[in-house]
BARO-144590 format. One line per 10 residues: number of its first residue (from 1); their letters; for each residue x, y, z of N, C-alpha, C, O. Coordinates in pm, whole numbers, padded with zeros to 5 digits. Atoms other than C-alpha are relative to their C-alpha. Last residue first. Layout:
% BARO-144590
NUM	a	X/Y/Z/X/Y/Z/X/Y/Z/X/Y/Z  ...;
This chain:
% BARO-144590
78	qiglaakida	00006/00167/-00089/06890/14448/18112/00086/00078/00146/00112/00010/00246  -00104/-00003/-00041/06845/14808/17885/00019/-00086/00102/-00009/-00018/00202  -00021/00136/00063/06535/14876/17715/00118/-00072/-00026/00151/-00123/-00133  -00154/-00007/00108/06622/15245/17807/-00029/-00124/-00129/00000/-00126/-00249  00025/-00082/00111/06251/15260/17931/00117/-00027/-00164/00117/-00039/-00287  00072/00003/-00001/06312/14942/18149/-00038/00060/-00093/-00081/-00007/-00186  -00016/00134/00145/06623/15055/18218/-00109/-00022/-00037/-00138/00093/-00069  -00017/-00014/00137/06428/15360/18368/00128/-00081/-00121/00155/-00067/-00240  00086/-00034/00134/06179/15178/18517/00084/00061/-00042/00067/00052/-00163  00056/00131/00127/06473/14913/18673/-00096/00093/-00038/-00111/00053/-00153;
68	wavfkfnqak	-00051/00057/00125/06619/15241/18814/00001/-00060/-00080/00051/-00042/-00191  -00115/00158/00007/06377/15304/19074/00080/00004/-00161/00026/00015/-00271  00100/00126/00094/06228/15690/19001/00139/-00097/00011/00258/-00083/-00016  -00043/00086/-00039/06234/15977/19303/-00025/-00107/-00094/-00136/-00160/-00092  00051/00135/00081/06196/16317/19183/00058/-00073/00011/00176/-00057/-00018  -00057/00079/00016/06289/16616/19448/-00126/-00116/-00081/-00243/-00140/-00052  00027/00165/-00069/06089/16890/19571/00060/-00059/-00086/00054/00008/-00189  -00064/00147/00078/06118/17271/19459/-00048/-00143/00123/-00102/-00152/00234  -00125/-00037/00009/05835/17534/19689/00017/-00088/-00116/-00076/-00137/-00180  -00063/-00021/-00155/05436/17525/19667/00163/-00001/-00012/00180/00053/-00121;
58	ppnygdqavf	-00015/-00109/-00097/05204/17632/19427/00095/-00018/00152/00096/00037/00262  00092/-00078/-00058/05383/17581/19178/-00114/-00100/00072/-00113/-00219/00042  00132/00056/-00084/05635/17279/19169/-00096/00090/00033/-00144/00069/00145  00096/-00067/00003/05958/17421/18976/-00104/-00093/00017/-00108/-00187/-00063  -00016/-00092/-00016/06302/17325/19061/-00130/00048/-00015/-00139/00144/00061  00077/-00070/00117/06258/17016/19012/-00007/00129/00040/-00100/00130/00121  00065/-00128/-00075/06592/16817/19199/-00109/00054/-00139/-00082/00041/-00258  -00018/-00133/00135/06604/16481/18988/-00011/00096/00136/-00079/00059/00232  00102/-00169/-00090/06688/16155/19229/00072/00085/-00055/00193/00098/-00072  -00043/-00121/00099/06762/15837/19046/-00093/00093/00019/-00210/00118/-00008;
48	lggpyapgfd	00046/-00135/00005/06776/15550/19281/00040/00079/-00080/00160/00084/-00110  -00071/-00104/-00046/06890/15156/19296/-00090/00112/-00029/-00198/00078/-00077  -00132/-00039/00044/06813/14836/19181/00047/00155/00004/00132/00194/-00076  -00108/00153/-00078/06555/14732/19491/00108/00016/-00103/00215/-00016/-00052  -00133/-00030/00037/06396/15101/19457/00102/-00173/00011/00202/-00204/00076  00027/-00079/00152/05996/15050/19505/00150/00015/-00059/00147/00022/-00182  00021/00037/00163/06077/14725/19739/-00107/00087/-00157/-00174/00048/-00253  00106/00013/-00010/06339/14915/19999/-00085/-00072/-00157/-00043/-00065/-00272  00095/-00089/-00018/06594/15113/19856/-00097/-00067/00079/-00170/00026/00114  00148/00033/-00058/06868/14836/19786/-00037/00103/00063/00047/00144/00144;
38	gpifdigdte	00054/00038/-00090/07174/14968/19554/-00146/-00057/00078/-00248/-00045/00010  00096/00128/-00008/07294/15159/19325/-00059/-00022/00102/-00109/00070/00167  -00079/00102/-00131/07288/15544/19395/-00046/-00103/-00022/-00167/-00123/-00015  00003/00120/-00007/07235/15804/19073/00037/-00119/00152/00153/-00133/00188  -00065/00098/-00015/07193/16150/19109/-00033/-00141/00004/-00140/-00175/00055  00051/00151/-00013/07070/16460/18974/00110/-00068/00009/00219/-00043/-00042  -00083/00116/-00056/07087/16840/18999/-00032/-00113/-00011/-00153/-00126/00007  -00163/-00005/-00013/07007/17137/18842/00051/-00021/00045/00152/00041/00078  -00128/00105/-00087/06670/17042/18663/00091/00083/00067/00090/00189/00005  -00079/-00050/-00101/06398/17331/18577/00123/-00063/00106/00171/-00030/00214;
28	etagitsgaa	-00021/-00134/00058/06100/17121/18522/00162/00056/00055/00218/00017/00157  -00133/-00127/-00013/06072/16797/18628/-00014/00127/-00095/-00047/00127/-00213  -00083/00059/00096/05735/16551/18570/00106/00120/00040/00050/00226/00067  -00009/-00073/00092/05502/16511/18854/00124/00017/-00101/00209/-00071/-00085  -00031/-00144/-00080/05472/16206/19110/00033/00041/-00120/00071/-00041/-00203  -00075/-00027/-00105/05285/15911/19147/00080/00130/00018/00082/00202/00118  00088/-00002/-00074/05033/15883/18892/00034/00017/00130/-00048/00043/00218  00107/00106/-00006/05207/16038/18623/-00097/-00031/00092/-00196/00042/00095  00129/-00013/-00052/05365/16361/18479/-00054/-00134/00022/-00112/-00180/-00077  00113/-00039/-00043/05716/16249/18327/-00131/-00008/00074/-00161/-00120/00115;
18	irfrgvysdd	00097/00028/-00131/06048/16207/18409/-00122/00085/-00054/-00132/00207/-00037  00061/-00099/-00107/06236/16193/18102/-00073/-00107/00130/-00095/-00224/00160  00149/00041/-00101/06452/15941/17940/-00057/00132/00031/00023/00225/00027  00037/-00109/-00073/06761/15964/17670/-00130/-00088/00069/-00180/-00197/00042  00074/-00086/00025/07003/15692/17564/-00074/00074/00070/-00037/00080/00188  00069/00134/-00032/07277/15419/17560/-00145/00050/-00031/-00216/-00020/-00103  00114/-00010/-00021/07571/15674/17417/-00113/-00146/00012/-00098/-00249/-00054  00066/-00010/00079/07886/15536/17500/-00163/00006/00038/-00231/-00048/00125  00078/-00153/00083/08112/15677/17684/-00090/-00086/-00068/-00026/-00051/-00168  -00085/-00071/00156/08354/15333/17688/-00077/00110/-00041/-00078/00145/-00159;
8	slryvtya	-00124/00050/00103/08332/15182/17998/00036/00017/-00071/00153/-00008/-00100  -00098/-00033/-00121/08070/15409/18215/00158/-00066/-00093/00258/-00001/-00123  -00091/00112/-00113/07784/15350/17978/00164/00039/00044/00239/00087/-00041  -00122/00036/00122/07622/15697/17848/00032/-00116/00099/00026/-00110/00222  -00072/00126/-00038/07255/15769/17951/00117/-00016/-00060/00119/-00015/-00183  -00078/00061/00083/07082/16151/17862/00065/-00112/00080/00093/-00075/00193  -00089/00091/-00037/06817/16271/18051/00091/-00067/-00036/00080/-00178/00016  -00004/00139/00004/06555/16490/17932/00129/00017/00039/00194/00121/00039;
């Protein structure tokens, strides 16, 4: 699970997981994440969260891309 804190005062906002779904698989053995604000097209208009996934058999590791809007919705924030 990933924990989100508010930058202005380091207050706890919530936690979320990248779970297996119709377009991406779950993340396991993550050793790197990043968030990039901005407009990355129709799928990621409010920013992009990227998580490295070290477990992806039978293939090599990969990266999961999640729209920041989806994370905000899951956490119930505006």
